[in-house]
C-alpha positions as CSV (number, residue, x, y, z in Angstrom):
1,M,-19.2,-13.1,41.1
2,S,-19.4,-15.8,38.5
3,R,-22.5,-14.2,37.2
4,F,-20.9,-11.0,36.5
5,F,-18.0,-13.0,34.9
6,C,-20.5,-14.8,32.5
7,I,-22.3,-11.5,31.6
8,G,-18.8,-9.9,30.8
9,A,-18.1,-13.0,28.9
10,V,-21.1,-13.0,26.7
11,L,-20.8,-9.2,26.1
12,L,-17.3,-9.7,24.9
13,L,-18.2,-12.6,22.6
14,N,-21.1,-10.6,21.2
15,A,-18.8,-7.7,20.4
16,C,-16.5,-10.0,18.4
17,A,-19.4,-11.4,16.6
18,V,-20.0,-8.1,15.0
19,C,-16.5,-7.4,14.1
20,P,-15.7,-7.7,10.3
21,Q,-13.6,-10.9,10.3
22,N,-13.0,-11.1,6.4
23,E,-12.7,-7.4,5.6
24,H,-9.8,-7.0,3.4
25,V,-8.7,-3.5,2.2
26,Q,-6.4,-3.7,-0.7
27,Q,-3.7,-1.2,-1.1
28,C,-1.7,-0.8,-4.3
29,P,1.7,0.5,-4.6
30,E,2.3,3.7,-6.4
31,L,4.3,3.6,-9.5
32,M,7.1,5.9,-10.1
33,A,6.6,8.0,-13.3
34,W,9.6,7.8,-15.6
35,S,10.1,10.7,-18.2
36,L,10.4,9.8,-22.0
37,P,14.2,10.8,-21.9
38,E,14.7,8.4,-18.7
39,Q,12.7,5.7,-20.4
40,A,15.2,5.9,-23.6
41,E,18.3,5.8,-21.2
42,L,17.0,2.9,-19.4
43,S,16.3,1.2,-22.8
44,R,19.9,2.1,-24.0
45,E,21.5,0.6,-20.8
46,Y,19.2,-2.5,-20.8
47,D,20.2,-3.3,-24.4
48,A,23.9,-2.9,-23.5
49,L,23.8,-5.8,-21.0
50,K,25.0,-9.2,-21.7
51,P,22.3,-11.5,-22.7
52,G,22.8,-13.5,-19.5
53,A,23.2,-10.9,-17.0
54,L,21.4,-11.0,-13.7
55,L,20.5,-7.4,-14.0
56,R,18.4,-8.3,-17.0
57,K,16.2,-10.9,-14.8
58,A,15.7,-8.3,-12.0
59,F,14.7,-5.7,-14.6
60,Q,12.2,-8.2,-15.8
61,D,11.0,-9.1,-12.5
62,Y,10.5,-5.1,-12.0
63,L,8.6,-4.9,-15.2
64,A,6.2,-7.7,-14.1
65,M,5.7,-6.0,-10.6
66,R,4.7,-2.8,-12.3
67,D,2.2,-4.7,-14.5
68,E,0.8,-6.2,-11.2
69,A,0.6,-2.7,-9.6
70,R,-1.2,-1.5,-12.7
71,A,-3.8,-4.4,-12.5
72,C,-4.2,-3.7,-8.7
73,A,-5.0,-0.2,-9.2
74,A,-7.5,-1.1,-12.1
75,G,-9.1,-3.7,-9.6
76,K,-7.9,-6.6,-11.6
77,A,-5.7,-9.1,-10.1
78,L,-3.0,-11.0,-12.5
79,R,-2.5,-13.5,-9.8
80,D,-4.3,-14.8,-6.9
81,F,-2.0,-14.1,-3.7
82,S,-4.7,-15.3,-1.2
83,I,-3.7,-17.8,1.3
84,A,-6.0,-21.0,1.3
């Protein structure tokens, strides 16, 4: 019985040895396309915000995320998000 257990354990360990351990598939988020009239309206609404408005900060964060999504799609990372 222990012989079959050892053989089974060796087979399972060998199966894991051929599994790709560090394979990473990068998926980039899709960006919403904004029409020129929508972009113009967004610009007008952004300009109408008070200088210290929290919505300005949120909008700037959104723009940074769009830049990162574009870089991701181009295969270039703006920041390294890997865990050391």
